[in-house]
C-alpha positions in Angstrom: 0.0 0.0 0.0 1.5 3.3 -1.0 1.0 6.0 1.7 4.3 7.6 2.5 4.4 11.2 1.5 0.6 11.4 1.3 -1.3 14.1 3.2 -1.8 13.6 6.9 -5.0 14.5 8.8 -5.0 17.5 11.1 -7.5 15.6 13.3 -5.1 13.5 15.3 -4.8 14.1 19.0 -1.9 12.5 20.8 -2.6 11.6 24.4 0.1 9.0 24.8 2.0 11.2 27.2 -0.9 11.5 29.7 -0.9 9.6 32.9 -2.5 6.2 33.1 -5.6 5.7 35.2 -7.3 2.5 36.3 -9.3 1.1 33.4 -13.0 0.7 34.0 -13.7 -1.4 31.0 -11.9 -4.5 29.7 -12.1 -6.4 26.5 -15.1 -8.1 25.0 -18.2 -7.0 23.3 -18.7 -6.1 19.6 -15.1 -4.9 19.2 -13.7 -8.3 20.1 -16.3 -10.0 17.8 -15.2 -7.8 14.9 -11.5 -8.5 15.5 -12.3 -12.3 15.7 -14.1 -12.2 12.4 -11.3 -10.1 10.7 -8.6 -12.5 12.0 -10.6 -15.5 10.8 -11.1 -14.0 7.3 -7.4 -13.2 7.1 -6.5 -16.9 7.9 -5.5 -16.4 11.5 -6.6 -18.3 14.6 -9.5 -16.4 16.3 -9.0 -18.5 19.5 -5.8 -16.4 20.1 -8.0 -13.3 20.3 -10.1 -14.9 22.9 -7.0 -16.1 24.9 -5.6 -12.6 24.8 -8.8 -11.0 26.0 -9.0 -13.6 28.8 -5.4 -12.8 29.9 -6.1 -9.1 29.9 -9.3 -9.5 31.9 -7.4 -11.5 34.6 -4.4 -9.1 34.7 -4.2 -6.4 37.3 -4.8 -2.8 36.1 -1.7 -0.6 35.5 -0.8 1.6 38.4 -1.7 5.3 38.2 1.0 7.5 36.8 1.5 11.2 37.2 1.2 13.4 34.2 4.3 15.5 34.6 4.2 17.0 31.0 7.4 15.3 30.0 7.8 14.8 26.2 6.2 11.6 24.9 8.8 8.9 24.6 8.2 7.0 21.4 10.0 4.6 19.1 10.7 5.1 15.4 8.1 2.4 14.7 5.5 4.2 16.7 6.2 7.5 14.9 5.8 5.6 11.6 2.5 4.2 12.8 1.3 7.6 13.9 2.0 9.0 10.4 0.4 5.9 8.8 -2.9 6.2 10.8 -2.9 10.0 10.1 -2.7 9.4 6.3 -5.4 6.7 6.5 -7.6 9.0 8.5 -7.0 11.8 5.9 -8.0 9.3 3.1 -11.3 8.6 4.9 -12.0 12.3 5.4 -11.5 12.9 1.6 -13.6 9.9 0.5 -16.5 10.5 3.0 -16.4 14.2 2.4 -16.8 13.7 -1.4 -19.6 11.1 -0.8 -21.5 13.4 1.5 -21.1 16.3 -0.9 -22.7 14.2 -3.7 -25.7 13.9 -1.4 -25.7 17.7 -0.6 -24.6 17.0 2.9 -21.6 17.9 5.0 -19.4 15.3 6.5 -18.0 16.0 10.0 -14.5 14.6 10.3 -13.9 12.5 13.4 -10.8 13.0 15.5 -8.4 10.2 16.0 -7.1 10.0 19.6 -3.9 8.1 20.2 -3.4 6.8 23.8 -1.4 4.3 25.9 -2.9 1.9 28.4 -6.2 3.7 29.1 -8.1 6.8 28.0 -11.1 8.8 29.1 -13.7 9.4 26.4 -17.3 10.6 26.4 -18.1 6.9 26.4 -16.2 6.4 29.7 -12.8 5.2 30.5 -11.4 2.4 28.5 -8.3 0.3 28.6 -6.1 -0.9 25.7 -7.9 -4.2 26.1 -11.0 -3.0 24.3 -9.0 -2.4 21.2 -9.7 0.5 18.8 -13.1 2.0 19.2 -15.4 4.8 18.1 -17.2 6.8 20.7 -20.4 8.5 19.3 -20.5 10.7 22.4 -17.5 12.8 21.2 -17.2 11.5 17.6 -13.7 10.3 18.2 -11.8 7.2 17.2 -9.5 5.9 19.9 -6.5 3.6 19.4 -3.5 2.5 21.3 -0.9 1.9 18.6 0.3 -1.2 20.5 -2.8 -2.9 19.1 -1.0 -3.2 15.8 1.7 -5.4 17.4 -1.0 -7.7 18.6 -2.7 -7.6 15.2 0.5 -8.7 13.5 2.2 -11.0 16.0 -0.7 -12.6 18.0 -3.6 -12.4 15.5 -1.6 -13.2 12.3 -3.0 -10.2 10.5 0.1 -8.3 9.4 0.4 -5.5 6.8 -0.8 -2.1 5.9 -4.2 -3.3 4.6 -5.2 -4.9 8.0 -3.9 -1.8 9.8 -5.8 0.6 7.5 -8.9 -1.5 7.8 -9.0 -1.0 11.6 -9.1 2.8 11.2 -11.5 2.8 8.3 -13.8 0.4 10.2 -13.9 2.6 13.3 -14.5 5.8 11.2 -17.4 3.9 9.5 -19.2 3.8 12.8 
């Protein structure tokens, strides 16, 4: 998939440097079901998804951390993923914008929120275990970029297409 050098969205909010709180929700629900189906369609073993979710549910929540406004520590791979999801988000903005315009309507771009471990949204606090999600209460898409490591290594769904599908799917909500 060609994406490097393409326009990035201005609607990405990076909350990865904020403190971690105790997650109130853990995996399961429709998000897990969608991931299980995608993994199965891509030839992976969906039982691995269920094992991961079970392990996360039985794990202790991360300790609270202080948000001391230090710079976000990231790896080169994370920065590449941030650019990638920003380009994919921009592509969805362009496509949906054009489709809505054809119907004489205006598309409202969602914001993509990057986080680590847990995040507060208008839908409540969520941990990484819920996977990427769309919150209709604030019209934001939320993702912990570590999800892509699980998608590739544990769920046997590597590659740009699978990663782009995750963003496009959540925007579609």
